[in-house]
N, C-alpha and C positions, 0 to 999 in steps of 0.2 A: 832086486836088479841083478841077480846072479846070472841071468840068461844073456846079458849084454857082453860083447867081445872087448870093448874098450871103454876107457873113461869118457871119451867124447860121446859115445852112444848113451852112456848113463846120464851125462849132462843134458843131452838132447831130449831124452825121455823125461827127465825132470822138468825141463822147460815146457814140453808139451803138456805135462800134467798140470803145471802151474798156470799155463794159459787157459786150460780147460776148467780148473777148479780153484784157482787162486782167489778170485773175487768172492766166491761163495764162502771159502774158508775164512778170509779176512772179515767178511760180514758176520759170520757165525761167532767169531772171536769178539768182535765189537759188541754184538748183541748180548753175549754172555757177560762180558765185563760191565756193560751198561746196566744190566739187570742186577749184577752183584753190587755195584756201587749204589744203585737206586735203593736196593733192599737195605743196605747198611745205613744210608741216609734216612730212610723211613723209620728204621728201628731207633736211630739216634733221636729223631724228632719225637717219637712216641715216648721214649725214656725221658726226654727233656720236659715234655708236657706233663707226664706223670709226676716228675719231681716238682714242677711248678705248682701243680694242684695239691700235692702233699704239703708244700710249704704254706700255701694259702689256707689249707685246712688246719694246720697247726696254729696259725695266727687266729683262726676262728675259735679254736679250742681255748686259747689263752684269753680271748675276749669273753667267752662264755664263763670261764672261771672267774673273771672279774665281775661279770654280771651277777653271778651267784653270791659274791661277797658284797657287792654294792650295785644293786640294780638301778638303772636309769633309762629314761626314754631314749636318750642319745645313744647309749650303748646298744640297746635293742635295735635301733635304727641302723647303727653301724653293722651289726651282725646280719641284718636282713640285706643290707647293701653288699656285704662280702659274699653271701650266698648267691645273690643275683649275679655278681661278677663271675663266680665259679660256674654258674649255669651257662652264662654267656660264652665263656672262654673254654671251659672244660666240661661240656655237657655229658660226654660219655664216660667221664672218670668216676670211679667208685667213690672217690673223696667228695664229689659233688652230691652223690646220693646220700652219703653220710651227713653232709652239711644240711641237706634238705630235711632229713630226719631230725637233726638237731634244731633247726629253725622251727620245725613244727612243734617241738617241745616248748621252745621259747614262746611261740605264739599262744599255746595253751596257757602257759604261766601268765601271759598278759591278758587272758580272757578273750583272745581273738581266735575263736574256734573255727570260723569260716576260712581264715587265712591258714590255719594249721591243716585243715582238710585239703586246701589247695596244694600245700607242700607235699602232703602224703600222696595225693593223687598224682603229683608230678613224678614222685619216685616210682609209682606203679607204671607210668608211661615211659619212663627213662630207660636207657639201655643199662640198667643196674643189674647186679648179681641177683640171682633168684632168691637167696636167703634174705636180702634186703627188701625185696618186694614182698616176701611173706611177712616180715616184720612190719612193713608199712601197712599191709592189709590188716594185721591185728590191731595196730594203733588206730587206723582209720575206723575199724569196726568198733573199737572202744568209744570213739567220739560219736559215732552214729548211735550207739547203744545209750550213751549218756544223754543224747538229744531225744531219746524216745523212739528212734527209728530202728526198731528191732529187726525188721525184715532186711533192711539194707546192711545192718551189722552182721546178720547171719550169713548173707550171701558173701560178704567179704571174708569172714572167718573161715568159711568152707575152703577158701583158696589156700589156707595155711594149715589145715588140720593134719595133713600127711607130710608136712615139711619139717624143717629143722626146728621150728618153734611149735611143734605139735602139742606139747604140754600146755603152753600158754593158750593156744588156739582152742584146745579141747576144754580147758577150764572156762574160757570166755563163752564158748558155744553152750556149755552147760548153764552158765548164768543167764544167757539170753533165752534159752529154752525154758528155764525155770520161770522167768517173768512172763512167758507165754503160756504158762500152766501145762507145759508138756513134760510131765514128771518122768516118764519113761525115757524120752529123748535126752533130758538133762542127765538122768542117771547114767545112760549109755555114754554120753560125752564125758562126764566126770570119770567114769571107769576107764575109758580109752586114754584119757590124760594120765591117770594113775598107772596104767599098764605101760605106757610109753616112758613115764618117769622111772618106773622100776627097771626098765631095760637099760 
């Protein structure tokens, strides 16, 4: 405003600018502040949900350790109920995926293979981390393999051959191919597992 001759001219210029741009300036400030506060609230809710899922998962771990010492039908049912609640309330949480993997193990211990398969399939469909999906694929492949469904097991194990659990996947792939009398394929799968383990 150096080009103005008096203070009154500066004030008038400022008023004209405010009349022209004031509403849009205030609106921009309100939008930025609303976005910032909204982002902070969303992050706080996410953190709160993650903490709640973590606490519920810790409770499940305590229950599972009790089941390992003193198994009972009631304890197994409580564990299944806890996992069901986690799925309902915290579907996208990594703790829920871990819980479903844990419940699948418990179902296998009870001889409820179909229910275990359902839990592992849930992990594959859930928004879980990729490494958990690979682990679920391997465990599901083992169940199919134990049921004599070698082709289904092989298809599942292929999903994890190049992942974090490549050694387990390669070994299982070798076992499956061996039962299918594919000696060369089994040897290659075992060798790949050995190579990855050596790395």
